[in-house]
VEXDRENRO-320412 format. One line per field, with one value per residue (C-alpha): residue number from 1; residue in three letters; x, y, z. Coordinates in nm, 2 decimals, m for minus. Layout:
num	c(NUM;...)
residu	c(ALA;...)
u	c(X;...)
v	c(Y;...)
w	c(Z;...)
***
This chain:
num	c(1;2;3;4;5;6;7;8;9;10;11;12;13;14;15;16;17;18;19;20;21;22;23;24;25;26;27;28;29;30;31;32;33;34;35;36;37;38;39;40;41;42;43;44;45;46;47;48;49;50;51;52;53;54;55;56;57;58;59;60;61;62;63;64;65;66;67;68;69;70;71;72;73;74;75;76;77;78;79;80;81;82;83;84;85;86;87;88;89;90;91;92;93;94;95;96;97;98;99;100;101;102;103;104;105;106;107;108;109;110;111;112;113;114;115;116;117;118;119;120;121;122;123;124;125;126;127;128;129;130;131;132;133;134;135;136;137;138;139;140;141;142;143;144;145;146;147;148;149;150;151;152;153;154;155;156;157;158;159;160;161;162;163;164;165;166;167;168;169;170;171;172;173;174;175;176;177;178;179;180;181;182;183;184;185;186;187;188;189;190;191;192;193;194;195;196;197;198;199;200;201;202;203;204;205;206;207;208;209;210;211;212;213;214;215;216;217;218;219;220;221;222;223;224;225;226;227;228;229;230;231;232;233;234;235;236;237;238;239;240;241;242;243;244;245;246;247;248;249;250;251;252;253;254;255;256;257;258;259;260;261;262;263;264;265;266;267;268;269;270;271;272;273;274;275;276;277;278;279;280;281;282;283;284;285;286;287;288;289;290;291;292;293;294;295;296;297;298;299;300;301;302;303;304;305;306;307;308;309;310;311;312;313)
residu	c(MET;GLY;GLU;ALA;LEU;THR;ARG;ARG;GLY;ARG;LEU;ARG;ARG;GLY;GLY;GLY;GLY;GLY;GLY;GLY;GLY;ALA;GLY;PRO;GLY;ALA;LEU;TRP;ALA;SER;SER;ASP;MET;LEU;TRP;GLY;ARG;GLY;THR;PHE;ALA;VAL;GLN;ARG;ARG;ALA;ALA;ALA;GLU;GLY;ALA;GLY;ALA;GLU;GLY;GLU;PRO;GLY;ALA;GLU;ALA;PRO;ALA;ALA;GLU;PRO;PRO;GLU;GLU;GLY;SER;PRO;GLY;ALA;ALA;ALA;ARG;GLU;ARG;GLU;LEU;ARG;ALA;GLN;ALA;SER;ILE;LYS;GLU;ARG;GLU;ARG;GLU;VAL;GLN;ARG;ALA;LEU;ALA;THR;SER;LEU;ARG;ASP;ARG;ASP;LYS;GLU;ARG;GLU;TYR;HIS;LYS;ARG;ASP;GLU;ALA;VAL;GLN;HIS;PHE;ASN;ALA;LEU;LEU;ALA;ASP;LEU;VAL;ARG;ASN;PRO;ASP;LEU;THR;TRP;ARG;GLU;ALA;LYS;LYS;GLN;LEU;LYS;LYS;ASP;HIS;ARG;TYR;LYS;LEU;ALA;GLU;LEU;LEU;THR;LYS;ASP;ASP;LYS;GLU;ARG;LEU;PHE;GLY;GLY;HIS;THR;GLY;SER;LEU;ALA;ALA;ARG;ARG;ARG;ASP;LYS;LEU;ARG;ALA;LEU;LEU;ALA;GLU;MET;GLY;VAL;SER;CYS;THR;ALA;ARG;TRP;LYS;ASP;VAL;ARG;ASP;GLN;LEU;GLN;GLN;GLN;PRO;ALA;ALA;PRO;ALA;TYR;ALA;SER;ALA;ALA;GLN;MET;GLU;ARG;GLU;PHE;ARG;ASP;TYR;GLN;ARG;ASP;LYS;GLN;THR;ALA;ALA;ARG;ALA;ALA;LEU;ARG;GLN;LEU;LEU;MET;GLU;SER;ARG;SER;ILE;THR;HIS;ARG;SER;LEU;ALA;ALA;VAL;ARG;GLU;SER;GLY;ALA;ALA;LEU;GLN;ALA;ILE;GLN;ASP;SER;LEU;GLN;HIS;ASP;ALA;ARG;TYR;THR;ALA;LEU;GLU;HIS;ALA;PRO;ASP;GLU;ARG;LEU;GLN;CYS;ILE;MET;ALA;TYR;LEU;GLU;GLU;LEU;HIS;LYS;LYS;GLY;PRO;PRO;PRO;PRO;PRO;THR;ALA;SER;GLU;PRO;SER;ARG;ARG;THR;LYS)
u	c(m3.05;m3.15;m2.84;m2.86;m3.18;m3.09;m2.80;m3.07;m3.28;m2.95;m2.86;m3.20;m3.20;m2.88;m2.94;m2.64;m2.44;m2.10;m1.91;m1.74;m2.02;m2.17;m2.51;m2.88;m2.82;m2.52;m2.63;m2.88;m2.68;m2.46;m2.75;m2.91;m2.59;m2.58;m2.94;m2.89;m2.53;m2.69;m2.98;m2.77;m2.59;m2.94;m2.99;m2.69;m2.76;m3.02;m2.92;m2.69;m2.86;m3.08;m2.87;m2.76;m3.13;m3.15;m2.87;m2.69;m2.67;m2.47;m2.34;m2.34;m2.65;m2.55;m2.49;m2.81;m2.73;m2.73;m3.07;m3.01;m2.85;m3.13;m3.40;m3.64;m3.47;m3.08;m3.26;m3.41;m3.11;m2.87;m3.10;m3.03;m2.67;m2.66;m2.90;m2.68;m2.40;m2.52;m2.66;m2.27;m2.17;m2.42;m2.29;m1.94;m2.00;m2.21;m1.88;m1.64;m1.83;m1.89;m1.58;m1.47;m1.72;m1.56;m1.25;m1.34;m1.56;m1.25;m1.01;m1.22;m1.28;m0.86;m0.87;m1.11;m0.96;m0.58;m0.72;m0.83;m0.50;m0.36;m0.60;m0.49;m0.19;m0.14;m0.38;m0.13;0.21;0.00;m0.06;0.27;0.52;0.56;0.92;1.05;1.43;1.28;1.42;1.24;1.40;1.31;0.96;0.87;0.95;0.72;0.43;0.48;0.36;0.01;m0.32;m0.41;m0.05;m0.22;m0.51;m0.22;m0.12;m0.25;0.02;0.45;0.74;0.80;0.43;0.49;0.83;0.68;0.42;0.63;0.86;0.55;0.45;0.79;0.82;0.50;0.66;0.94;0.78;0.57;0.82;1.03;0.73;0.69;1.07;1.09;0.73;0.90;1.22;1.03;0.84;1.16;1.28;1.56;1.70;1.90;2.22;2.23;2.48;2.38;2.49;2.31;1.98;2.05;2.06;1.72;1.60;1.68;1.48;1.18;0.94;0.75;1.10;1.09;1.26;1.55;1.81;2.11;2.19;2.38;2.05;1.87;2.16;2.10;1.73;1.81;2.06;1.78;1.57;1.80;1.89;1.50;1.41;1.67;1.54;1.23;1.31;1.49;1.21;0.99;1.27;1.21;0.84;0.88;1.08;0.79;0.54;0.72;0.60;0.93;1.17;1.14;1.33;1.52;1.67;1.95;2.12;1.96;2.20;2.50;2.51;2.47;2.44;2.21;1.92;2.05;2.00;1.67;1.55;1.68;1.44;1.14;1.22;1.31;1.01;0.87;0.97;1.05;1.35;1.47;1.47;1.76;1.95;2.15;2.27;2.31;2.53;2.27;2.00;2.15;2.33;1.92;1.83;2.08;1.99;1.64;1.74;1.90;1.63;1.38;1.69;1.69;1.30;1.31;0.99;0.67;0.40;0.13;m0.20;m0.37;m0.10;m0.20;0.02;0.11;0.40;0.63;0.90;1.10;1.44)
v	c(m4.20;m4.15;m4.27;m4.62;m4.68;m4.66;m4.91;m5.15;m5.17;m5.22;m5.47;m5.66;m5.61;m5.78;m6.08;m6.30;m6.19;m5.98;m5.94;m6.30;m6.51;m6.43;m6.57;m6.38;m6.44;m6.24;m5.92;m5.88;m5.91;m5.61;m5.43;m5.43;m5.33;m5.05;m4.95;m4.96;m4.70;m4.47;m4.45;m4.38;m4.11;m3.95;m4.04;m3.86;m3.59;m3.49;m3.51;m3.22;m2.99;m3.07;m3.01;m2.69;m2.54;m2.62;m2.60;m2.84;m2.92;m2.72;m2.47;m2.13;m1.94;m1.61;m1.29;m1.07;m0.73;m0.44;m0.18;0.08;0.37;0.61;0.28;0.28;m0.08;0.12;0.35;0.08;m0.13;0.15;0.25;m0.12;m0.15;0.21;0.04;m0.29;m0.11;0.16;m0.19;m0.32;m0.01;0.02;m0.34;m0.27;0.01;m0.20;m0.44;m0.17;m0.05;m0.35;m0.42;m0.14;m0.22;m0.52;m0.37;m0.11;m0.39;m0.62;m0.36;m0.21;m0.57;m0.60;m0.30;m0.39;m0.73;m0.54;m0.31;m0.57;m0.79;m0.38;m0.39;m0.75;m0.66;m0.32;m0.57;m0.75;m0.56;m0.35;m0.65;m0.83;m0.53;m0.29;m0.25;0.01;m0.13;m0.42;m0.55;m0.68;m0.99;m1.03;m0.96;m1.13;m1.46;m1.38;m1.24;m1.59;m1.81;m1.64;m1.76;m1.36;m1.38;m1.58;m1.31;m1.07;m1.35;m1.06;m0.85;m0.87;m0.90;m0.50;m0.41;m0.57;m0.48;m0.11;m0.16;m0.29;0.02;0.29;0.09;0.11;0.42;0.53;0.39;0.55;0.87;0.82;0.72;1.08;1.29;1.10;1.15;1.54;1.58;1.45;1.64;1.91;1.87;1.82;2.22;2.03;2.38;2.41;2.45;2.13;1.82;1.51;1.33;1.47;1.48;1.10;1.04;1.24;0.99;0.72;0.81;0.87;0.51;0.70;0.74;0.55;0.21;0.27;0.05;0.18;0.51;0.65;0.64;0.82;1.10;1.16;1.20;1.45;1.66;1.71;1.85;2.09;2.18;2.21;2.43;2.66;2.70;2.73;3.01;3.21;3.19;3.33;3.63;3.71;3.73;3.95;4.17;4.19;4.24;4.57;4.87;5.12;4.92;5.06;5.12;5.45;5.20;5.00;5.40;5.54;5.18;5.29;5.62;5.54;5.19;5.38;5.30;4.94;4.94;5.07;4.81;4.53;4.69;4.69;4.33;4.19;4.14;3.90;3.52;3.49;3.71;3.53;3.22;3.26;3.43;3.19;3.24;3.61;3.63;3.48;3.67;3.98;3.85;3.79;4.10;4.27;4.11;4.23;4.58;4.59;4.41;4.67;4.94;4.75;4.77;5.15;5.32;5.15;5.30;5.54;5.34;5.53;5.39;5.25;5.04;4.91;4.64;4.97;5.11;5.40;5.36)
w	c(m8.84;m9.24;m9.34;m9.12;m9.24;m9.59;m9.51;m9.37;m9.64;m9.91;m9.70;m9.67;m10.09;m10.13;m9.93;m9.91;m10.21;m10.12;m9.86;m9.88;m9.90;m9.56;m9.47;m9.37;m9.02;m9.01;m9.24;m9.00;m8.71;m8.89;m8.99;m8.63;m8.48;m8.70;m8.64;m8.26;m8.32;m8.51;m8.24;m7.98;m8.13;m8.21;m7.86;m7.73;m7.96;m7.82;m7.48;m7.51;m7.74;m7.42;m7.15;m7.31;m7.34;m6.98;m6.82;m6.60;m6.24;m6.08;m6.37;m6.24;m6.34;m6.56;m6.33;m6.31;m6.41;m6.14;m6.13;m6.33;m6.15;m6.08;m6.04;m5.78;m5.74;m5.70;m5.40;m5.23;m5.28;m5.15;m4.84;m4.71;m4.73;m4.56;m4.31;m4.28;m4.26;m3.96;m3.79;m3.82;m3.68;m3.36;m3.31;m3.29;m3.06;m2.84;m2.84;m2.73;m2.48;m2.30;m2.32;m2.17;m1.91;m1.79;m1.80;m1.57;m1.34;m1.38;m1.26;m0.99;m0.88;m0.83;m0.63;m0.37;m0.34;m0.33;m0.07;0.13;0.11;0.27;0.53;0.67;0.65;0.81;1.09;1.12;1.18;1.43;1.64;1.57;1.55;1.82;1.81;1.59;1.56;1.44;1.08;0.80;0.80;1.15;1.17;0.85;1.01;1.28;1.05;0.84;1.17;1.18;0.98;0.90;0.68;0.39;0.35;0.19;m0.12;m0.33;m0.21;m0.39;m0.16;m0.23;m0.11;0.20;0.29;0.18;0.43;0.63;0.65;0.66;0.97;1.15;1.03;1.21;1.58;1.57;1.51;1.74;2.02;1.91;1.99;2.32;2.41;2.32;2.51;2.84;2.73;2.74;3.05;3.21;3.08;2.89;2.74;2.39;2.59;2.85;2.82;2.72;3.02;3.30;3.10;3.03;3.38;3.49;3.16;3.33;3.67;3.40;3.41;3.12;2.89;2.52;2.50;2.28;2.10;2.20;2.39;2.10;1.91;2.21;2.19;1.82;1.92;2.19;1.96;1.70;1.96;2.06;1.73;1.64;1.96;1.86;1.54;1.63;1.89;1.59;1.42;1.75;1.78;1.43;1.45;1.75;1.52;1.25;1.53;1.72;1.59;1.72;1.50;1.14;0.79;1.02;1.30;1.17;1.08;1.46;1.60;1.37;1.48;1.85;2.07;2.28;1.99;1.97;2.35;2.35;2.12;2.33;2.64;2.42;2.39;2.67;2.86;2.57;2.62;2.26;2.34;2.65;2.48;2.34;2.61;2.62;2.30;2.31;2.00;1.82;1.92;1.84;1.52;1.42;1.55;1.36;0.97;1.07;1.05;0.75;0.61;0.70;0.54;0.20;0.18;0.28;0.39;0.33;0.05;0.22;0.28;m0.05;m0.26;m0.61;m0.62;m0.28;m0.38;m0.51;m0.29;m0.31;m0.34)
***
């Protein structure tokens, strides 16, 4: 700024001399221009220095130094961080618990809805399906005509077919039990012929209906086989209850046939023995098998034995 003032003084003193004969107006104009430039430069420099001292707008402030370790400020800062971490962890736990509760509630709601659909479908089966020989394809046409079929929309095709199979299976079991009760009432033995039994069943108004005579015959054969098995089990129970039969009975039977006859005579008044009257060979086989079993086991232990399971060979 001082240099600009000096040059201005020189120009005033020089008047119009030199510089190509320029007039006093030109010299004053040049002087004013130089003065303005110098003043502007000084102002810019001052503004720059002031901005550097106060900080430019938008400039980042210097980072604050962290408190020294062990100082009261550091301890307070650490407690604050631990509190914030604890709060965040508690929030996460609450969110997890809430999510689990919502999932369980949704599962329970879906379970109840599905259970209601199963009940509606079972009620529909009980009302419309009463023939155990009906196929699923045939039954499905009848079921769809009922408005209650829509109440089971949550069930899949496999679910409905499975429930239908269980329903028809239950119907078939009740029909079989009814036939067996009727056969037992008629006194049908294990040696009865199907032809004779069939004629008797045709005269029974309470006889269950079957899709074919062959299907009813299979049920009859199963009844005879199960009855024969039950008779053998009953005879074994009778032998176990007989005190006259011991581990020595087999040796006595092998020595003399009279011992076997004595055993049979002791059993002949029991219905479990006479139930196999139609199969004497099978009955004798059951008796001999039981005698051999007792012989292998040997004598029973004395009542005061410390090891009841021990057997003397």
